[in-house]
C-alpha positions in Angstrom: -70.3 79.1 12.8 -68.6 79.5 16.2 -71.0 79.2 19.1 -68.5 79.1 22.0 -64.8 79.8 22.6 -62.7 79.0 25.6 -59.0 78.8 26.5 -57.2 75.9 28.2 -53.5 75.5 28.8 -52.8 78.0 25.9 -55.1 76.1 23.5 -58.1 77.9 22.0 -61.1 75.6 22.0 -63.9 76.4 19.6 -67.4 74.9 19.5 -69.0 75.1 16.1 -72.5 74.4 14.7 -73.5 73.9 11.1 -74.1 76.9 8.9 -76.6 74.9 6.8 -78.1 71.4 6.8 -77.1 68.3 5.1 -79.5 68.8 2.1 -77.8 72.2 1.5 -74.4 70.6 1.9 -75.0 68.4 -1.0 -75.1 71.5 -3.3 -71.3 72.2 -2.5 -70.0 68.6 -2.7 -67.5 67.9 -5.4 -67.2 71.7 -6.0 -64.4 74.1 -5.3 -64.8 76.4 -2.3 -65.0 80.1 -2.5 -63.6 82.3 0.3 -67.0 83.9 1.1 -68.2 80.4 2.2 -65.6 80.3 5.1 -66.2 82.7 8.0 -63.2 81.8 10.2 -59.6 80.8 9.4 -57.5 79.6 12.3 -53.8 80.2 12.5 -53.0 79.2 16.1 -53.0 76.2 18.3 -56.6 75.1 18.6 -59.2 72.3 19.1 -62.5 72.5 17.3 -65.5 70.6 18.5 -69.0 70.3 17.0 -72.0 71.4 19.0 -72.5 67.8 20.1 -69.0 67.9 21.5 -67.3 65.6 18.8 -63.8 66.5 17.9 -63.6 67.9 14.4 -59.9 68.9 14.4 -56.8 69.4 16.5 -54.3 71.8 15.1 -50.7 72.5 16.5 -48.2 75.1 15.2 -44.4 74.5 14.7 -44.0 70.9 15.9 -42.1 69.1 13.1 -38.3 68.9 12.8 -36.9 71.2 10.1 -34.2 68.7 9.0 -36.8 65.9 8.6 -39.1 68.3 6.7 -36.2 69.2 4.2 -35.2 65.5 3.8 -38.7 64.5 2.9 -39.1 67.4 0.4 -35.8 66.8 -1.3 -36.4 63.2 -1.8 -40.1 63.3 -2.8 -40.8 66.5 -4.6 -39.7 65.5 -8.1 -42.0 62.4 -7.9 -44.8 64.4 -6.3 -44.9 66.8 -9.2 -45.7 64.0 -11.6 -49.2 64.7 -13.2 -52.1 62.2 -12.9 -55.8 62.0 -13.8 -56.8 59.6 -11.1 -58.4 61.8 -8.5 -61.9 62.0 -10.1 -64.5 64.0 -8.2 -61.9 65.4 -5.7 -60.4 67.3 -8.7 -63.9 68.6 -9.8 -64.3 66.1 -12.6 -67.5 64.5 -13.6 -66.0 62.3 -16.3 -66.5 58.5 -16.0 -63.4 57.9 -18.1 -60.3 58.6 -15.9 -58.3 59.7 -18.8 -60.7 62.6 -19.3 -60.1 64.0 -15.8 -57.9 67.2 -15.4 -54.2 66.5 -14.8 -53.2 67.3 -11.3 -50.0 66.7 -9.2 -51.1 64.1 -6.7 -49.3 60.9 -6.1 -49.0 58.0 -3.5 -46.2 56.5 -1.6 -45.9 53.3 0.4 -48.6 50.6 -0.3 -51.8 50.7 -2.2 -54.7 48.3 -2.9 -55.7 47.7 -6.6 -53.7 47.4 -9.7 -53.3 50.2 -12.2 -54.5 49.8 -15.8 -50.9 49.4 -16.9 -50.3 46.6 -14.4 -53.5 44.8 -15.5 -52.3 45.0 -19.1 -49.0 43.5 -18.2 -50.7 40.5 -16.5 -52.9 40.0 -19.6 -49.9 40.4 -21.9 -48.0 37.7 -20.0 -51.1 35.4 -19.8 -51.2 35.4 -16.1 -54.2 35.8 -13.9 -54.4 38.9 -11.5 -53.4 37.9 -8.0 -56.3 37.6 -5.5 -54.4 39.9 -3.1 -54.3 43.2 -5.0 -52.0 44.9 -2.4 -48.9 46.3 -4.0 -45.9 48.6 -3.6 -46.4 52.0 -5.1 -44.2 53.0 -8.0 -42.2 55.3 -5.8 -41.4 52.6 -3.2 -40.6 50.2 -6.0 -38.4 52.4 -8.1 -36.9 54.8 -5.4 -36.5 52.7 -2.3 -33.5 54.8 -1.0 -35.5 58.0 -1.4 -38.5 56.5 0.4 -36.2 55.4 3.2 -35.1 59.0 3.6 -38.7 60.2 3.8 -39.7 57.9 6.6 -38.3 60.0 9.5 -40.9 62.7 8.9 -43.6 60.1 8.5 -42.6 58.6 11.8 -42.8 62.1 13.4 -46.3 62.7 12.1 -47.1 59.3 13.6 -45.6 60.4 17.0 -47.9 63.4 17.2 -50.9 61.4 16.0 -50.4 59.2 19.1 -49.9 62.2 21.3 -52.8 64.3 20.3 -55.4 61.7 19.2 -54.5 58.6 21.3 -57.8 56.8 21.2 -58.1 56.6 17.4 -54.4 56.1 17.1 -54.5 53.0 19.2 -57.2 51.4 17.0 -55.3 52.2 13.8 -51.9 51.2 15.1 -53.4 47.8 16.1 -54.5 47.3 12.4 -51.1 48.4 11.1 -49.4 45.8 13.3 -51.6 43.1 11.9 -50.3 43.6 8.3 -46.6 43.6 7.1 -47.7 46.1 4.4 -47.3 49.2 6.6 -44.8 52.0 6.8 -41.9 51.4 9.3 -43.1 51.5 12.9 -46.2 53.7 12.2 -50.0 53.4 12.0 -49.8 54.2 8.2 -49.8 52.0 5.0 -50.0 54.9 2.6 -49.0 58.6 2.0 -50.8 60.8 -0.5 -48.9 63.9 -1.8 -50.5 66.9 -3.5 -48.7 69.8 -5.1 -50.5 73.2 -5.7 -53.8 71.3 -5.8 -57.1 72.8 -4.7 -59.4 69.8 -4.0 -63.2 70.1 -4.1 -65.4 69.5 -1.1 -65.2 65.7 -0.5 -64.9 63.1 2.2 -62.0 60.7 2.2 -62.6 57.2 1.1 -60.6 54.0 1.6 -59.0 55.0 4.8 -59.6 53.3 8.3 -62.9 54.5 9.6 -61.7 54.1 13.2 -58.7 56.3 12.7 -58.4 60.1 12.3 -57.1 62.0 9.2 -54.0 64.1 9.3 -52.3 66.7 7.1 -49.0 68.6 7.0 -47.8 71.1 4.4 -44.3 71.9 3.2 -43.9 75.3 1.5 -41.4 76.4 -1.1 -41.3 79.8 -2.5 -44.2 82.1 -1.7 -48.0 81.6 -2.0 -51.1 82.5 -0.3 -54.3 80.5 0.3 -54.7 76.7 0.3 -56.4 76.8 3.7 -58.1 73.5 4.7 -61.8 74.1 5.5 -64.9 72.4 6.7 -67.6 74.3 4.8 -70.6 73.1 6.7 -69.2 74.6 9.8 -67.7 77.7 8.1 -64.3 77.1 9.6 -60.8 76.6 8.1 -57.2 76.2 9.1 -54.1 77.9 7.6 -51.6 75.0 7.8 -47.9 76.0 7.1 -44.6 74.3 7.3 -44.0 72.5 10.6 -47.6 72.5 11.6 -49.7 69.4 12.2 -53.5 69.0 12.0 -55.5 65.8 12.8 -59.1 66.0 11.6 -62.3 64.0 10.9 -61.9 63.5 7.3 -65.3 61.8 7.0 -66.7 65.2 7.4 -66.9 67.1 4.1 -63.7 69.2 3.6 -61.7 70.9 1.0 -59.1 73.6 0.5 -59.3 77.1 -0.8 -57.6 78.4 -3.9 -53.9 78.8 -4.0 -52.3 82.0 -5.3 -48.7 81.4 -6.3 -46.6 84.6 -5.7 -43.3 83.3 -7.1 -42.5 81.1 -10.0 -41.0 78.4 -7.8 -43.9 78.4 -5.3 -44.9 75.0 -4.0 -47.5 73.9 -1.6 -46.8 70.2 -1.0 -49.5 68.7 1.2 -48.9 65.3 2.8 -51.6 62.9 4.1 -50.6 59.7 5.9 -53.2 57.0 6.5 -54.1 53.4 6.7 -56.0 51.9 3.8 -58.6 49.5 5.1 -58.5 47.2 2.0 -54.8 46.6 2.6 -55.6 45.5 6.2 -58.6 43.4 5.0 -56.5 41.6 2.5 -53.3 41.0 4.3 -54.0 40.9 8.1 -52.2 38.0 9.6 -49.8 37.6 6.7 -46.2 37.3 7.4 -43.2 39.4 6.3 -42.0 36.3 4.4 -45.4 36.4 2.4 -45.0 40.1 1.7 -41.4 39.7 0.4 -42.6 36.9 -2.0 -45.6 38.8 -3.1 -43.6 41.8 -3.8 -41.0 39.8 -5.7 -43.7 38.2 -7.9 -45.2 41.6 -8.9 -41.6 43.1 -9.6 -40.7 40.1 -11.8 -43.8 40.5 -13.8 -43.0 44.1 -14.4 -39.5 43.3 -15.4 -40.5 40.6 -17.8 -42.7 43.0 -19.7 -39.8 45.4 -20.7 
């Protein structure tokens, strides 16, 4: 709930307190949010602080370049629409077997830590041990390097506003990114997650750099309503649209509201850029020469299995 509001340099600053305690919060974790659980939806430039003055989110409208947005969308959307079952509790699933999870359109670009079941099978089939360093190129980067290259300008712009609006956390994260060759261009990110028309349950992000700050942008196609990104414990959400940027504390429970598609071609493509800590843990101090050799080994294993 909002306990205080003020204006500064055209920015609305909100201070919020918890609508309910941590024990009550547990009852909504890994469940989909309902609209009556969120009291305030923000659709303008705003900063939101908790009652103890910790930054919860910083939201700015119409910042991103339209050409870069379109280039990213054109080169990524087909891959981003590929279904997967690997999101577990964030998709509302309670199944221990990943294959039993609901199919949703969520995918990753850039680099990742950990091999897929298919990759593990290939190593076993070839009689080769799994590498100790489990960092790898994502399938998109490996199979569509030209498309990935065309997506980078938007990622770099997200990085630019991250540095501008959240400088302290950005500096810590960028330092880590510089220490590993497995990062995206000249950014503080190793990885990008894309989601298409996907309502997450209430969750906290895992695997990202705890010293950094989360970020989210959205690209719209066609017409839809909903999808607002919300922090249920504080009863506040943000309506993020094409061109907007939001930087937020993703270690606070959050999720988005339901999405109502108004046209057959409607797409809500959400994009999250971040640094995966295990990538940094495993590869800090490694050289670009090491990265090239490591990637070549994994690519050759894949080719030899065909």
